[in-house]
ChimeraX commands (.cxc) that place a marker at each C-alpha (Angstrom):
marker #1 position 2.21,4.33,127.23 radius 0.5
marker #1 position 2.40,3.21,123.54 radius 0.5
marker #1 position 5.47,2.40,121.66 radius 0.5
marker #1 position 8.54,4.38,121.16 radius 0.5
marker #1 position 7.71,4.75,117.49 radius 0.5
marker #1 position 4.42,6.31,118.36 radius 0.5
marker #1 position 6.23,9.53,119.98 radius 0.5
marker #1 position 6.79,12.61,117.55 radius 0.5
marker #1 position 10.16,13.33,116.45 radius 0.5
marker #1 position 10.63,16.39,118.49 radius 0.5
marker #1 position 10.48,14.07,121.54 radius 0.5
marker #1 position 12.83,11.60,120.62 radius 0.5
marker #1 position 15.13,13.62,118.64 radius 0.5
marker #1 position 17.75,13.59,121.34 radius 0.5
marker #1 position 17.86,9.81,122.24 radius 0.5
marker #1 position 18.31,6.78,119.71 radius 0.5
marker #1 position 15.93,3.87,119.94 radius 0.5
marker #1 position 18.46,1.79,122.35 radius 0.5
marker #1 position 18.43,5.03,124.54 radius 0.5
marker #1 position 14.80,5.14,124.63 radius 0.5
marker #1 position 14.34,1.52,125.60 radius 0.5
marker #1 position 16.79,1.88,128.27 radius 0.5
marker #1 position 14.87,5.22,129.40 radius 0.5
marker #1 position 11.53,3.14,129.32 radius 0.5
marker #1 position 13.24,0.24,131.49 radius 0.5
marker #1 position 14.27,2.97,133.86 radius 0.5
marker #1 position 10.88,4.48,134.11 radius 0.5
marker #1 position 9.19,1.38,134.68 radius 0.5
marker #1 position 11.63,0.59,137.46 radius 0.5
marker #1 position 10.83,4.06,138.90 radius 0.5
marker #1 position 7.18,3.44,138.80 radius 0.5
marker #1 position 6.64,1.56,141.87 radius 0.5
marker #1 position 2.75,1.46,141.74 radius 0.5
marker #1 position 2.42,0.62,137.98 radius 0.5
marker #1 position 0.56,4.07,137.38 radius 0.5
marker #1 position 2.46,4.85,134.22 radius 0.5
marker #1 position 3.33,8.02,135.85 radius 0.5
marker #1 position 5.86,8.90,138.53 radius 0.5
marker #1 position 5.10,10.73,141.70 radius 0.5
marker #1 position 7.44,12.81,144.11 radius 0.5
marker #1 position 7.37,9.91,146.70 radius 0.5
marker #1 position 8.34,7.28,143.92 radius 0.5
marker #1 position 11.21,9.48,142.55 radius 0.5
marker #1 position 12.08,10.01,146.38 radius 0.5
marker #1 position 11.77,6.30,147.29 radius 0.5
marker #1 position 13.50,5.24,144.31 radius 0.5
marker #1 position 16.20,7.88,144.11 radius 0.5
marker #1 position 17.31,8.47,147.40 radius 0.5
marker #1 position 20.03,11.20,146.24 radius 0.5
marker #1 position 17.12,13.42,145.41 radius 0.5
marker #1 position 16.05,13.52,148.99 radius 0.5
marker #1 position 18.89,16.15,149.29 radius 0.5
marker #1 position 18.10,18.14,146.24 radius 0.5
marker #1 position 16.27,21.14,147.22 radius 0.5
marker #1 position 15.15,21.67,143.70 radius 0.5
marker #1 position 13.66,18.30,143.19 radius 0.5
marker #1 position 10.03,19.47,143.15 radius 0.5
marker #1 position 10.95,22.41,140.84 radius 0.5
marker #1 position 12.44,20.00,138.42 radius 0.5
marker #1 position 9.17,17.52,138.68 radius 0.5
marker #1 position 7.16,20.91,138.03 radius 0.5
marker #1 position 8.92,21.52,135.00 radius 0.5
marker #1 position 8.84,17.78,133.71 radius 0.5
marker #1 position 5.09,17.65,134.65 radius 0.5
marker #1 position 3.83,19.58,131.49 radius 0.5
marker #1 position 0.20,18.69,132.15 radius 0.5
marker #1 position 0.23,19.97,135.51 radius 0.5
marker #1 position -1.25,16.64,137.04 radius 0.5
marker #1 position 1.39,16.51,139.73 radius 0.5
marker #1 position 3.01,13.46,138.04 radius 0.5
marker #1 position 5.57,12.65,135.35 radius 0.5
marker #1 position 4.32,10.14,132.77 radius 0.5
marker #1 position 6.67,8.59,130.03 radius 0.5
marker #1 position 6.04,11.04,127.59 radius 0.5
marker #1 position 6.98,13.87,130.04 radius 0.5
marker #1 position 9.80,11.85,131.25 radius 0.5
marker #1 position 11.30,11.74,127.97 radius 0.5
marker #1 position 10.93,15.07,127.29 radius 0.5
marker #1 position 12.30,16.18,130.34 radius 0.5
marker #1 position 15.40,14.10,130.27 radius 0.5
marker #1 position 16.01,14.90,126.73 radius 0.5
marker #1 position 16.91,18.27,127.81 radius 0.5
marker #1 position 20.04,16.95,129.51 radius 0.5
marker #1 position 21.19,14.88,126.71 radius 0.5
marker #1 position 24.63,15.46,125.06 radius 0.5
marker #1 position 22.75,16.17,121.93 radius 0.5
marker #1 position 20.31,18.70,123.50 radius 0.5
marker #1 position 20.94,22.26,122.30 radius 0.5
marker #1 position 22.25,25.12,124.49 radius 0.5
marker #1 position 18.73,27.04,124.00 radius 0.5
marker #1 position 16.86,23.97,125.26 radius 0.5
marker #1 position 19.04,23.68,128.35 radius 0.5
marker #1 position 18.94,27.37,128.97 radius 0.5
marker #1 position 15.30,27.32,128.86 radius 0.5
marker #1 position 15.17,24.40,131.32 radius 0.5
marker #1 position 17.39,26.47,133.72 radius 0.5
marker #1 position 15.03,29.47,133.22 radius 0.5
marker #1 position 11.74,27.54,133.86 radius 0.5
marker #1 position 13.00,26.32,137.24 radius 0.5
marker #1 position 12.71,29.99,138.30 radius 0.5
marker #1 position 9.75,31.08,136.33 radius 0.5
marker #1 position 7.42,29.42,138.68 radius 0.5
marker #1 position 4.02,30.89,137.45 radius 0.5
marker #1 position 5.38,30.29,133.49 radius 0.5
marker #1 position 4.89,33.87,132.47 radius 0.5
marker #1 position 8.17,34.07,130.84 radius 0.5
marker #1 position 9.90,36.33,133.44 radius 0.5
marker #1 position 11.48,35.58,136.90 radius 0.5
marker #1 position 9.90,38.12,139.18 radius 0.5
marker #1 position 11.52,39.12,142.64 radius 0.5
marker #1 position 9.11,36.81,144.61 radius 0.5
marker #1 position 10.04,33.86,142.21 radius 0.5
marker #1 position 13.57,34.19,142.64 radius 0.5
marker #1 position 13.34,34.61,146.44 radius 0.5
marker #1 position 11.20,31.23,146.55 radius 0.5
marker #1 position 13.50,29.16,144.61 radius 0.5
marker #1 position 16.72,30.67,146.46 radius 0.5
marker #1 position 14.85,29.98,149.77 radius 0.5
marker #1 position 14.47,26.25,148.77 radius 0.5
marker #1 position 18.51,26.29,147.92 radius 0.5
marker #1 position 19.68,27.97,151.03 radius 0.5
marker #1 position 17.00,26.79,153.50 radius 0.5
marker #1 position 17.68,28.55,157.03 radius 0.5
marker #1 position 21.25,29.30,155.80 radius 0.5
marker #1 position 20.50,32.91,155.21 radius 0.5
marker #1 position 17.85,34.97,157.23 radius 0.5
marker #1 position 14.90,36.11,154.98 radius 0.5
marker #1 position 16.01,39.88,154.85 radius 0.5
marker #1 position 19.45,38.61,153.87 radius 0.5
marker #1 position 18.07,36.76,151.18 radius 0.5
marker #1 position 15.77,39.30,149.87 radius 0.5
marker #1 position 18.85,41.63,149.82 radius 0.5
marker #1 position 20.52,39.05,147.50 radius 0.5
marker #1 position 17.42,38.88,145.18 radius 0.5
marker #1 position 17.10,42.75,144.80 radius 0.5
marker #1 position 20.76,42.96,143.99 radius 0.5
marker #1 position 20.32,40.22,141.42 radius 0.5
marker #1 position 17.20,41.82,139.89 radius 0.5
marker #1 position 18.98,45.10,139.68 radius 0.5
marker #1 position 21.95,43.60,137.98 radius 0.5
marker #1 position 20.20,41.44,135.54 radius 0.5
marker #1 position 17.31,43.51,134.66 radius 0.5
marker #1 position 18.77,45.45,131.83 radius 0.5
marker #1 position 15.26,46.68,130.66 radius 0.5
marker #1 position 14.15,48.14,134.08 radius 0.5
marker #1 position 10.84,46.38,134.16 radius 0.5
marker #1 position 11.91,44.90,137.46 radius 0.5
marker #1 position 11.69,41.06,136.46 radius 0.5
marker #1 position 14.37,38.99,134.80 radius 0.5
marker #1 position 13.39,38.06,131.07 radius 0.5
marker #1 position 14.79,34.82,129.30 radius 0.5
marker #1 position 17.00,37.13,127.39 radius 0.5
marker #1 position 18.55,38.60,130.55 radius 0.5
marker #1 position 18.97,35.45,131.99 radius 0.5
marker #1 position 20.44,33.60,129.23 radius 0.5
marker #1 position 22.85,36.48,128.51 radius 0.5
marker #1 position 24.30,35.90,132.05 radius 0.5
marker #1 position 24.08,32.16,132.08 radius 0.5
marker #1 position 25.76,31.87,128.55 radius 0.5
marker #1 position 28.71,33.80,129.88 radius 0.5
marker #1 position 29.02,31.40,132.95 radius 0.5
marker #1 position 28.43,28.26,130.48 radius 0.5
marker #1 position 26.43,26.64,132.92 radius 0.5
marker #1 position 24.33,25.16,130.36 radius 0.5
marker #1 position 27.30,22.81,129.22 radius 0.5
marker #1 position 27.03,21.29,132.47 radius 0.5
marker #1 position 23.32,20.24,132.00 radius 0.5
marker #1 position 24.41,17.08,130.51 radius 0.5
marker #1 position 23.59,13.19,131.15 radius 0.5
marker #1 position 24.49,10.27,129.39 radius 0.5
marker #1 position 21.71,7.47,129.03 radius 0.5
marker link #1:1,2 radius 0.2
marker link #1:2,3 radius 0.2
marker link #1:3,4 radius 0.2
marker link #1:4,5 radius 0.2
marker link #1:5,6 radius 0.2
marker link #1:6,7 radius 0.2
marker link #1:7,8 radius 0.2
marker link #1:8,9 radius 0.2
marker link #1:9,10 radius 0.2
marker link #1:10,11 radius 0.2
marker link #1:11,12 radius 0.2
marker link #1:12,13 radius 0.2
marker link #1:13,14 radius 0.2
marker link #1:14,15 radius 0.2
marker link #1:15,16 radius 0.2
marker link #1:16,17 radius 0.2
marker link #1:17,18 radius 0.2
marker link #1:18,19 radius 0.2
marker link #1:19,20 radius 0.2
marker link #1:20,21 radius 0.2
marker link #1:21,22 radius 0.2
marker link #1:22,23 radius 0.2
marker link #1:23,24 radius 0.2
marker link #1:24,25 radius 0.2
marker link #1:25,26 radius 0.2
marker link #1:26,27 radius 0.2
marker link #1:27,28 radius 0.2
marker link #1:28,29 radius 0.2
marker link #1:29,30 radius 0.2
marker link #1:30,31 radius 0.2
marker link #1:31,32 radius 0.2
marker link #1:32,33 radius 0.2
marker link #1:33,34 radius 0.2
marker link #1:34,35 radius 0.2
marker link #1:35,36 radius 0.2
marker link #1:36,37 radius 0.2
marker link #1:37,38 radius 0.2
marker link #1:38,39 radius 0.2
marker link #1:39,40 radius 0.2
marker link #1:40,41 radius 0.2
marker link #1:41,42 radius 0.2
marker link #1:42,43 radius 0.2
marker link #1:43,44 radius 0.2
marker link #1:44,45 radius 0.2
marker link #1:45,46 radius 0.2
marker link #1:46,47 radius 0.2
marker link #1:47,48 radius 0.2
marker link #1:48,49 radius 0.2
marker link #1:49,50 radius 0.2
marker link #1:50,51 radius 0.2
marker link #1:51,52 radius 0.2
marker link #1:52,53 radius 0.2
marker link #1:53,54 radius 0.2
marker link #1:54,55 radius 0.2
marker link #1:55,56 radius 0.2
marker link #1:56,57 radius 0.2
marker link #1:57,58 radius 0.2
marker link #1:58,59 radius 0.2
marker link #1:59,60 radius 0.2
marker link #1:60,61 radius 0.2
marker link #1:61,62 radius 0.2
marker link #1:62,63 radius 0.2
marker link #1:63,64 radius 0.2
marker link #1:64,65 radius 0.2
marker link #1:65,66 radius 0.2
marker link #1:66,67 radius 0.2
marker link #1:67,68 radius 0.2
marker link #1:68,69 radius 0.2
marker link #1:69,70 radius 0.2
marker link #1:70,71 radius 0.2
marker link #1:71,72 radius 0.2
marker link #1:72,73 radius 0.2
marker link #1:73,74 radius 0.2
marker link #1:74,75 radius 0.2
marker link #1:75,76 radius 0.2
marker link #1:76,77 radius 0.2
marker link #1:77,78 radius 0.2
marker link #1:78,79 radius 0.2
marker link #1:79,80 radius 0.2
marker link #1:80,81 radius 0.2
marker link #1:81,82 radius 0.2
marker link #1:82,83 radius 0.2
marker link #1:83,84 radius 0.2
marker link #1:84,85 radius 0.2
marker link #1:85,86 radius 0.2
marker link #1:86,87 radius 0.2
marker link #1:87,88 radius 0.2
marker link #1:88,89 radius 0.2
marker link #1:89,90 radius 0.2
marker link #1:90,91 radius 0.2
marker link #1:91,92 radius 0.2
marker link #1:92,93 radius 0.2
marker link #1:93,94 radius 0.2
marker link #1:94,95 radius 0.2
marker link #1:95,96 radius 0.2
marker link #1:96,97 radius 0.2
marker link #1:97,98 radius 0.2
marker link #1:98,99 radius 0.2
marker link #1:99,100 radius 0.2
marker link #1:100,101 radius 0.2
marker link #1:101,102 radius 0.2
marker link #1:102,103 radius 0.2
marker link #1:103,104 radius 0.2
marker link #1:104,105 radius 0.2
marker link #1:105,106 radius 0.2
marker link #1:106,107 radius 0.2
marker link #1:107,108 radius 0.2
marker link #1:108,109 radius 0.2
marker link #1:109,110 radius 0.2
marker link #1:110,111 radius 0.2
marker link #1:111,112 radius 0.2
marker link #1:112,113 radius 0.2
marker link #1:113,114 radius 0.2
marker link #1:114,115 radius 0.2
marker link #1:115,116 radius 0.2
marker link #1:116,117 radius 0.2
marker link #1:117,118 radius 0.2
marker link #1:118,119 radius 0.2
marker link #1:119,120 radius 0.2
marker link #1:120,121 radius 0.2
marker link #1:121,122 radius 0.2
marker link #1:122,123 radius 0.2
marker link #1:123,124 radius 0.2
marker link #1:124,125 radius 0.2
marker link #1:125,126 radius 0.2
marker link #1:126,127 radius 0.2
marker link #1:127,128 radius 0.2
marker link #1:128,129 radius 0.2
marker link #1:129,130 radius 0.2
marker link #1:130,131 radius 0.2
marker link #1:131,132 radius 0.2
marker link #1:132,133 radius 0.2
marker link #1:133,134 radius 0.2
marker link #1:134,135 radius 0.2
marker link #1:135,136 radius 0.2
marker link #1:136,137 radius 0.2
marker link #1:137,138 radius 0.2
marker link #1:138,139 radius 0.2
marker link #1:139,140 radius 0.2
marker link #1:140,141 radius 0.2
marker link #1:141,142 radius 0.2
marker link #1:142,143 radius 0.2
marker link #1:143,144 radius 0.2
marker link #1:144,145 radius 0.2
marker link #1:145,146 radius 0.2
marker link #1:146,147 radius 0.2
marker link #1:147,148 radius 0.2
marker link #1:148,149 radius 0.2
marker link #1:149,150 radius 0.2
marker link #1:150,151 radius 0.2
marker link #1:151,152 radius 0.2
marker link #1:152,153 radius 0.2
marker link #1:153,154 radius 0.2
marker link #1:154,155 radius 0.2
marker link #1:155,156 radius 0.2
marker link #1:156,157 radius 0.2
marker link #1:157,158 radius 0.2
marker link #1:158,159 radius 0.2
marker link #1:159,160 radius 0.2
marker link #1:160,161 radius 0.2
marker link #1:161,162 radius 0.2
marker link #1:162,163 radius 0.2
marker link #1:163,164 radius 0.2
marker link #1:164,165 radius 0.2
marker link #1:165,166 radius 0.2
marker link #1:166,167 radius 0.2
marker link #1:167,168 radius 0.2
marker link #1:168,169 radius 0.2
marker link #1:169,170 radius 0.2
marker link #1:170,171 radius 0.2
view
C-alpha cells in the first residue's frame, strides 16, 4: 500500500495529509481480512447502511478502476476524493454519469438506464412501466437523436438540478 507521499498529486489533491491518514485508518478498519483491498462483503459487514443502498455495487464498480472486483487503497482514495468538498463539479458529474454508463463507452444506453433504475426501484414498478420511463427519459435527454445519452446531455440536465452539490462528504 505504500506511504501517502508516494501517491501522485491528482490522487491526493482533494485531501490534505491528515485526511489521507484518517482515510487510511478507516480503510484498514474496513479491510477485515487484511488483504489491502475491500470486497463487497467487507463493505456490507462493516457499513450496514450500505445493505439498504441499491446502487452500492455500481459505486464499487466505479471505484474499482482495475476491474478486479475489489477496491484497494489507491482506488478508495480516488473514489472518495470525488465526494470531497474540494472536488470540482465536473468530477462529481462524471462520477454520477459513470454509475449509469455500465459498459464505460461514454454513453448511457437504454438498457443501461433500465438496469440502474431497476436496481433503484426493485419490484415497485413493473418492467413495462420502467421501460416506458426509460424510453421517455432517453427521448427527453437525447438532444442529438443518437438513441443514447452522452455525458454532455447528462450533465446539462444534472447541472440544472444542482445534484452535484449534494455529492459531498467531509473527512
